[in-house]
N, C-alpha and C positions, 0 to 999 in steps of 0.2 A: 259280492254278486250285485249286478245292476238289475233293477226291476223298474218297469214303467210301461207307458203305453206307446209312445213313439219317439221319445227322446233317447235315441240309441247312443251308446258310446263305443269307440273303437274296441274291437275284440282284443282282450289281453294286453291293452296298451301299457298299463302300469307294470304288469308282470314282465313284459318284454323289456321295459326300461330298466327294471331291477336287474335283469340279466345282462343288459348292455353295460350297466355300471360295473358289474363284476368282470366283464370281458368285452371290450369294445368291438370285437369281431362277432359277437352274438353267439358264441359257442362256449358253453360253460365247461370249465375244467379241461379244456383241450389245449395241447401244447401249441404255442405260437410258432415254433420253428419246426421244420420237417427234417427228419433224418435223411442223409444222402442216400440215393438209391445205390444198391450194390452194383459193381461193374460186372457185367455178364457177357459171356461169349454167345455167339449165334448157336442156337440149339438148346440154350437154357431158357429162362423165362423172359428174356428180352430179345427184341428183334428190331434191327435198324433198316430204314429204307431211305432212298435218296429223294423222296418226296420233299418238295421245297415249300417252306412257309417263310416268306421274306428271306430266302436263301438259307434257311435253317433246316438241318436234317432232323427228322422225327424218328422216334423209336417207341416200341411198345414194351411195357412191363406188366406182367400178369400178377395181380394180387390174389392171394388165396386165404387171407384171414382179415378179420375186422381190425385186429390190433395193428396190422401193417397199414391199413387204410385210415385209421383214426386221425393221424396228423394231417391228412389231406381233406378233412371234412369241410373246412371253410372253402377250399378250392372247388370241391364237389358242389357245394351250394351255389357258388359263383357261376358254375357252368350250367346249373339246372334252370336258369332263366325264370326263377320265381314260381315254377310249377311244383306244387307240394308233392305230387306223386313221383317226382324225380329227385327229391331232396335226400340229403344224407340221412336225416332222421327217419323218413319213411322207409328208405331202402335198408338201412342197417338194422332197424328194429324189426322189419319184416324178416330179415335173415336170421335174427336171433330166435324168432318164434317158428319159422318155417324151414330153416336150413337143416335142422335135425330131423331124422326120419321118425315117424310115429312108432310107438312101441309095437314090436312084432313085425314091423315092415322090413323088407330086404332092400329098400331104397337106399342108394348111396348118392349124396349130394356134396358138391364142393363149390366154394366161391370161384368165379371165373371172371373177375373184374379186370378188364384190359384198359390200362391207362396209357395215354399217348403223351409223351414228353418231347419238347424240342431240345436242341443241343445245349440250351442254357438250363436244362432240367426244370423248365416251367411246364406245368400241367396244362395241356391245350385240348385234351379230349378224354372221354371216358365211355366205355361200353359196360354198363352196370348189369352184369350177367352172373349166372351160376350154372352148374351142370347137374343134371339128373341122369342116373344110369338105369336102364332097363334092358332085359335080355332081348326084347323085340326091337328096340330102336337104338341101342347102344348109348353113347354119351350125348345127351341132348342139351344144348345151350339155350337157356331161357332168360327173360328179364327178371331181375329182382322185383318183387311186388306183384308177380303174376299169380295165377290160380284163383282161389276163392276170394281173395282181397279185391280183385277186379280193378287194378290200377289202370287209369287211362292217360293218354297223352305222354306215353313213354317215348324215349328217344336215345340215340347216341348223343352224348353231351359234348358240345364243341364250343370253343371260342368263336363268336360270330365271324363269319368270313373264312373260316378254316375247314368247312365241312368236307370239301373235296380232298384236301390234303390229309385230314385226319382219317377219313374213311378209306382212302387209298392205302394208308399205312396199316390200318386194321385189316383190310382185305389181303395185303401181302402176308401178314402174320397168320391169318386164318387159312389162307390157301396153303401155306407151308405146313401148318400144323394139321390140316385136314389130310395131307398126304403122308404124314409122319408114321413111323412104325408104332406098334401097339404099346411099346414101353415108354413112349413120350408122354409125360404127364399133361401136356397141353393138347393132345389129340382130341378131335371131336368128330361126331358122326352126323349130327343134325343141328341146325340152327333154327329154332322155332320162335318167331317173333310175332306177338299179337298185342293188342291194346295201344296201337299208335295211329296217329292221324294219317289219313291217306295222302296228305300233302307234306308230311314230315320230311324235310329235305335230307336230313342226316341219314335216316334209315333207307330212303330211296337211293341215295348215292351209294351207300354201302352195298345194297343189292346189285346195283349196276356194276360196281367195281368187282364184285365177286363173280358175276356172269362173265365179265371180260377175262377173268383169270381161269375160266373153265369149270366153275362150280355150277350146279343146277339150282335154279330158283323157281319155286311155284308160288304164284300170288293168287289170293282169293279175297273177296270182300269180307270184312268183319262187321260187327254191330255198329250201327250209327250212334254217335254222340249228338246231343242236342243242346243248343245254347240260345239264350234270349239276349239280343242286343239291348242295352239299357240307355234310354235317352237321359236328358238332364233333369226332367221333372216327371212326377207321377202322372200328371194330366196328359203329358205327351205320350207316356206309355199306354195309358188307357185308350188313347185314340187309335192305337194299332189293333185293338181287339175288335171282334165283331160287335155289332150294335147290341145284340142280346146279352153277350158275355159282359160287355162294358156296363150295361145297366145292372146286371146281376152283382158284379163286384162293387159297384157304387152303393147298392142297397145293403150289401153285406157289411161294408165298412161303416155305413151310417147307422145301421141297426144293431151291429154287434161289435165289430172290431174297434170302433172309436168310442165305445162306452166303458163304463166302470166294470162291466162283467169280465173284461179281458185284461190280463196281465201277461207281458212277455218278459221272460227272464233269460239273461245272457250270461254265460260263464265268463268271468273275468279274472279268476285266481284259481290256484290249485285246490284251495279249500272248497270251491264251488263244484269241482269236477266230479267227485263221487256221486253226489245227488243227481247231477245231470246225466251221468252215464247210467245210473240205475233207472231213471225215467226213460232214457233212450232204449235200453235193452227191454224193459217191460213193455213199452208201447209198440216197439218193432215186433217183438215176439207175439204179442197179442194179435196184431194185424195179420201176420202171416199164418199163425195157427188157426185163426178164424177162417182162413182160406184153405185149410188143410195142408199147409206147408210147414216145414220145421222152423224156418227163419234163420237168418245168417248167424245169429248169436247162439244157435244151438251147437256151433263148433267151438270147443274150448280154446283152440288156438286163435280163432278169429277174435273172440272176446279178449283174450290176453293181449294180442297184438294191439287192439284199439285202446285198451286201457293204458298201455304204455305210450303209444304214439300220440294219442290225444294230449297227454301231458307235455310231450316234447314240442308238439305244434303250438300249444298254448304259450310255452316259454319263448318260442320263436315268433309269436305274433301272427300265426297262420291258422289258428283255430277259430271257428265261429259256430259254437254249439249253444243252442237256445231251445226253450220250450214255451208253449203257449198254455196258459191257464184260463179256463172258462169257469166262472162262478167258483173260483178257488181250487179247481182240480185240473191237473195236467191232462190235456186231451190231444196234444200234438207236439212233436219234437223234430228238430232239424239238426243234423250233424253235418256241418259244412267246413270246408277249408278254403283258404284264400291266398292269392298271390298274383302279382303283376297285373292288377286291375281286374281280376276275375274272381268271382265267388263261385265255388264248386259245391253243389248240393250232393254230398256223397251218400248220406243215409238218412232215413226218416222213419217215423212211426206215428200212428194215430190210435186212439181208443175206439175200437169197432163198436163199442156200446154207445158211443156218442156220435155215430155217423150222421144222425139226423141234424146235428148241429154244424155239419160240414167243417170239421176241424182241419182237414187237409187243405181245403180251399182258403180257410181263414189264415193258416200259417203261411201258405204260399203267397198270398197277397201281402202279408206282413213282411216277408222276406224280400219281396220285390221292392216294396217301398223303402225298406232299410237299405237295400243295395243301391238304389238310386240316391238316397240321402248320403250314403258313404262315398259316392262318386265312382262306383264300379262301372266298368265298360260292358261287362258280360255277366249274366247269371247262367252258369253252365250246369245242366241237368245230367250230364255224363251219359253213359251208354244205355241203350234200351229204347224201343220204339213204342212206348206206352202212349196211347192216344191223347192223354191230357197235355202232353208236352206241346204238340202242335196247337192245341186249343189255347194255350197261353202265348202263342206266336213264337215258339222256339223254332230255330232253324237247324236242320240236320247237317251233321258233319260226318262223312263216311270215314271208316277206318279200314285198314288192310291187315291181312295176316300173311306171313311169309314162312315158307319151309325151304330151307337151303341145305343142300347136301354137297359134300366135297367130291371131287372127281377121283373117287376111290371105289373099287369094285364092290366091296361089302356095303358101303354107305349108299351107293347107287342102287344096288339090289333092294335094300330096305326102302329107299325112297320110291322106286318104281312100284314095289308091292303096295305101298300106301296109296299111290296115285291110282292104281287099278282098283283097289278096294273103295276108294272115294268115288270113282266113276260109277262103280257097280251100285253103291248106295244111292247115288243121285238118280240113276236109271230106275232102280226099284221104286224109289219114292215117287218119281214122276209117273211111272206106270200104275202104281196104286192109286194116285190121284186121278189119273185118266180113267181107270176102271171104275172108280167111285162115281165119276160124273156120268159114265155110260149107264150106270144102274140108277 
């Protein structure tokens, strides 16, 4: 474990190097060669289209198990563009913990990962999905990583420049399977996509392609994500703040952060991880229970997922988990992930009993300084419109939510029923707000 005041070292650097020494591709104990895809006829789990990618025909293969997908883990990460929430580790570990139905639940889930290959059997696209069944909605297709884990910046993964071709191939497959009979294992009733950037080209292209083929698409705004552009120096960043906030941060650094009262400890090895996670869970739960909320780690599956995925991210050099000690006691913790020049602040916790010492502000200033020193381009605070984000000069990035129904009577009836209910709820909410103002 590294400890110090501001001489930070890269997260998990030596740990990642050990892994690369074992496997130059960065994936421990994974096969280097992929088994050939089985030859399938139309109507089975593969679908061919004449979409051209440099004169190549593309086809879709549906994967329904992690064992089948494991040989393609390196290709999956290559397509993820460095975004940790799209990575093989994040997605596969999420499925291990959330794919099985809770005890006593009648929920039925299956992997529904659609892989797009060219005619040289090179993986050029991935739709990282699964299906959930309910009596009210039928078979609903969703992202891996959705739900309480709140993954952001999800996408259809494509080789750059192939988005139109890959999404056209996927749209052909989905349109065909949306109209299939009830015995087809690939049939679906609703495609529900959330947690993606409003400008994400791959998802927008897929939606447009599905509309062209007669499917119904409903769009609505999702929660904003917020990110702070990082300049090359700390002083340049401070100049972006308001005069009062800038003065406050400088005083805080001078009187507390840059003194011997503060130590910042960063996880650098698997041996450091249990202590760091214990501090994270303790401070996160204290903070939210102080507000009368249960806290994210009250969910056993959420905790189990993060215990496993944090270790995988550390081995891959994508974990940035640290805590701040004030007078020898942990008072704030940041659970971050990193990739492609971006530091993502995923989860945090503070000691509510030390609120007078401003532990959250201290750690936030420390992480911004660290991010600038490390050369990150952005500090991403992810979803949620909490006021403090704009106060630190974060910029909002809107997200979208899509509900897509195939052009099949039962699916359209369910979709229209949902639309009607959604409109009624909005009307009732606006009416109640207006009535409150009148009184």
